[in-house]
N, C-alpha and C positions, 0 to 999 in steps of 0.2 A: 310804082312797081319797079321801074328800072333802077331807081335809087336803092330800093331794098335788095335787088339782085346784085348790084355792084357792091353794096355793103356786105352781103353774104359771101360773095366771092373773095372780097378783100380779107374778111375774117379767116376764110379757109386758107388763103395763101399765107397769111401771117402765121397761122397755126403750123402749117407745113414747114415754113422757113424756120420757125423757132424750134420745132422738133428736130429738123436736120442739124441745126447748130448745136443743139444739146447732145445729139448722138455723136457728133464729131468730137465735142469736148470731153465726153465721158469715156471715149475709146481712143485715146491718143496713140496707143500702140497697135492699132489696126482693128479689124473686125474680130468679133468673138469667134474663136475656133473651138470645135469639139475636141481637138487634140490635147488641150490643156489638162483635161481630166478624163480622157478616154481610157477604158480598161484594156483596149486592144492596142496599146502603144507598142512600138518596136522595142523588144527587150534587148536587142543588140546595141541600142543606144545607151544602155545603162552603163554605169561605171563598172570596170572589170572587177570581178569578185576574187579576192585572194583567200587563202586559208584562214578560217576563223576571223574574217574581216567583219567590220561593223561600222555602220554609218547612221547618224541620226539618233533619236531617242524615242522610246515608246510613249504613246499617249497616256497621260496619267490624270486627265481632267475630264469630268463628265460633260464639259462643254463640247467635246468632240462629237457627241451623239445627238446634239440638239440642233434644231433648225430655226432657232430664234434669231432675231436681228443682230444681237450682240454676240461676241465671241469669235475666236479665230476659226477659220475653215481650212483644215489641213488634211491632205490626202496621204495616206501611208501605204507603202508597198514593201513587202517583205519577200526576199529571195533566199531560199534555203536548199541546201544539198545534204542529204542524209545517207548514211550507210546502215543497213540492218541485216540480220541473218535470216529473217523470215518476212518477205514482202507481204504475203497475204495476211498474216497476223497483224503486222504494222498498219496496214490499210484498214483492217477491221477496227482496231483500237482508235485510229484517227477519226473514223466516221462516228464512233461513239462520242468522242470529245467534241466533234463538230455539232452534234445534236445538243450536247450539254451547254455549249456556249452560244448556241443560236446561229451557227454558221452553216454553210452548205458548199458542195462541190460545184464549181462553175464549169469546169472542163477537166477531162482527165484522159490519159493515154497510157496503157500498159504494154510494154514491149518485151516479148519473150522469144528469143531466137535460139536455135539449136547451138549447143556448146557454149552458150553465153548466159550469164546470170540475168534474171529478169530485172526490169527497171520500170518504175512508174513515174510519170510526170503529171502533176496536179495543179490546177488553178483553183484556189479556195477563196471564199468570201467570208470574212469573220467580222463581227462587230468591233469597231476600233477600240472601244473601251475594254474589250476582253482580249485584245491582240496579244499582249505580253503573257497573260495567263495561258492562252492556248498554245503559244510557242513553248512555254515552259513545260506544258503537259506532254507535247509530242517529243520533247527533248529526251524523255525517258525511254523512247522506243528504239533508240539507236545512238549513233554518233553524228553530230553535225560536222561536216568537213568544210562547208562554206556557209556564211551567214551575212546577209546585207539587209539593212533597213534604210529605206529612202522615204523622204517626206516632201511634199509640195504644198506651200502655203498659197492658197487661192483666195484668200480673204478679200484682197483688193478687187480682183476680178468679180468675185461673187457679189460684193456690195455695189459695184458699178452697175452690174446687170440688174440688180434689185432696184436701184434708183431709177434706171432707165425704164424698168417695167412699171413702176409707180407713175412715172411721167406719161407713159403710153396709155395707161388706164385713165388718167385724167383727161388726156386728149380724146379718148374714146367717149367719155361721158359728155364732153363739150360738143362733139360732133353729133351725138344722139340728140342733144337739146336743139342744135341747129336744124337737124333733120325734121324734127317735129314742127318747126316754124316755117320750113321751106314750102313754097307754093308752086313754083314752076318745075317742069319736068327736068330741065337742064340742071337746075340747082340740086334736085333730088339725086340725079345720076352722079353728079360731081361729088356730093357728100357721101353717097353709098360707096363710090370707088375708093375714096380716101379712107372711109371706115373699114373697108375690107383689107386695105393695105395695113392699117394699124392693127387690126385683129390678127392678121398673119404674123406680124412682128411680135405681138403679145404671146401668141402660141409658141413661137420659136424661143423667146426668152424664158417662158415658163418651163418648156422642155429642157432647156440648158440648165436652169437652176435645179430642176429635179434630178438631172444626172449628176450635178455637183453634190447635191445633198446625199445621193445614194453612195457616191464614192467617199464622201467625208464620213458617213456613218459606218460604212463597211470597208474595212481594209482588204487589200488583195494580197494573197500569199501565193508565190510560185514555188512549189515544193517538188523536188526531184529526189526519189528514193531508189537507191541502188542496193540490190541484195548481194551480199558477199558471203564467202564460205567461212572466213575467220574474222570475227569482229574483235579488233584489238582495242583494248581500253587503255588509254594513256592518262597519266596523272591520277589525281584522286588519292584517297587514303587506301591503306592496305586492305582493310575490310571490304571496301567497295569493289576493289579489283578482284579480291578473292571470290566474292559472291558472283560477280559478273563472269569470271572465268568458269566457276562452277555451273552457272546457268548455260554458258556456251557448251561445256562438255555434255551436259544433260540434253541440250538441244541436238547435238551431234549424234548422241546415242539414240535419241528418239527418231531422228532422220534416218539413221542406218536401219533401225528396226522397221520403220515404215517401208523403206526400200526393199528389205528382205521379205516382208509380208506381201508387197505388191508383186515381187518376182515369183513368190510361191503361188499367188493367185493366178498369175499369167501362165505358169508351167505346171499347174496342179496335175493334169492327166499324166504328163511325162514323169512327174515325181512318183505317182502311184505305180505306174508301170515299172519304173526303176526299182521301187521297193519290192514289188512282186518278184522281179528277176533276181534281186539279191537274196530274197528269202528262199527261192528255189535253188539257187546256187549253194547257199549255206546248208540246205537240207540234203541235197543229193551229191554234192561234190565230195564230202568226206567218205561216203560209201564207195563212190567210184574210185577214189584214191586208194582206199583199203584193198579193193579188189585188184587193182593194178599192182599194188605192192606184193600181194600174195602170189600173183603170177610170176613175178620177177624173182621170188625167193629161191626156187629150185635152180635156176640158172646161176645164182650167186653161190650156191653150195657146190655145184660142179666146178 
């Protein structure tokens, strides 16, 4: 019985030692951190965005949306700043395109202060395979003043974690087999303790892989939309500029008409009262003026 106990404990120690050495070897750069693919990373750490700047390239392979063992694992982040002449209409069209491409709004904030044009800041999640098509679609809503595309290749980290997960799963099965053969209480407690530790590690690795898969499949877009009074169109052909200027003039006329109607609705009782007074003045003032003029005529003759 003692020999079996010693043999069992020796096997557990050997398994633990081999697992520790494997973990150290597969993670030479330190422990796995959620910061590598976290969506809430500090945007201040990004490269500064210049006018019409561009970094990286759009995904053009369907491998970006798969979770298979092969293929690169790349996380894309897009930062965009846009100017538009109607924030509400732009947001409405953007939501329609999000539904069309299978994306969604992760976070948003609309700021509208007195004497300042409204601005909207949005964090969007869009399937990586449709990232370029979605950006091209919202490009028609206004003018991009800043545009940055960044990518992180997490393939090495992903496959290291995946290999570690397979190894942990193998160790879990071996411990379960040993647990079935254990007879003494101390052996059972030792095996169960080691089994709990390995299962916690497995859950942690699976959760991290799921987060990486989500960020690889769905790109993150940081979109800031500023409403401006005059949307200037630079470059392009004459026909495009002419149509855009015509649209701008029509939008200004529509805005002015809406403002006039809103003003009329706000002061409608006063407008009616002013109309009545003008009508009374127009009706009685000429008579009063004629009577006054007749009274003054004899004095003028003298």
